N, C-alpha and C positions, 0 to 999 in steps of 0.2 A: 847646730843640733841635728842629729840624724834620726830619721824615723825607721829604724830597723826592727823588724818583728821577728823574734825567734822565741824559742821555748824558755829561755832563761831570763830574758830581760823585756819587761813590758813598759819601760819608761817612755817609749815612743807613743804608745797608745794613751798613757797617762798625760803626756804633753799635749796630745791632740785633743784629749778630753778637756783639758784646762783651757785650751784656746776656744773650744766650742763653748764652754761655760762663760767665758768672758764676752764672747760675741753675743751670746743669748742675753746677758745682763745689759750690754750696751743697747741691743735691740729693744728690750723691755723698757729701758729708760727713755728711749726716743719715742716709743709709742705712748708711754705714760705722759711725757711732756706734751706730746700732741693733744691728747685728751684734755690735759689740764689747761693748756692755751686755749682750746676750743670752749671749755667751760668758762674761762675768764672773758673771752671775747663775747660770748653770748650773754653772760651776766652783766657786762658793761653796756652792751646794746639794749638789753631789757631796761636797765636803769635809766639810760639816756632816753628811751622811748616813753618813760613814765610808767613802765610796767613794774610789778613787784618782783623782788628777788627774794625767795623764801628763806627763812631762818636767819641767814647771815649775809654779809655783803660779798661782792665779787671776789675780792682778794681772799677771803676765807674759803670760798668755794674753790679757788685756784689752789690754795695750799692743801685743802682736803683732797683734791683730786691728785696732787702730787703724791701724797701719802697713801691714800686709799685706792688710787688708780681706777680700775674699771668699775668698782663697786660704787665709789662716790659719783662717777660719771653717770651711772644707771640711776642712782638716787636723784641726782640733779634733773635728769631727764624726766623721771617719774613725777617729781614735784612741779615741774614747769610745763611739760608738754603731753603727759599721759592723760588718757581719759579718766584716770583715777584721781586726778587733782581736782581741787574745788575750783568751780568756775569763777573767773574774775568778775567783779561786779561792773555792770555797764556804766558808762559815763552818764551822769545825770544832767538832764536838760534844764536849763535855767528858764525856759519859757513855758508858761502856763501849764 
């Protein structure tokens, strides 16, 4: 494939645009997968530590982050780490 640019044939520019689009999709998928794996890891760690995971389990948060990308990640963060979330109830003491 040649990338010759002249006034009558713009196929080289179109091909370059297609390559850039594919590269962008691959990049976006890798970033989204990273966010989703981070959400899964954090949700599993919260569950292992005995803390609550809001609304659904870790696997559903992972799947949601894969589909919803950054928006679901931001929602997860807001529900678990933001000052807007409801405070977790302190552990109750069994002594007097």
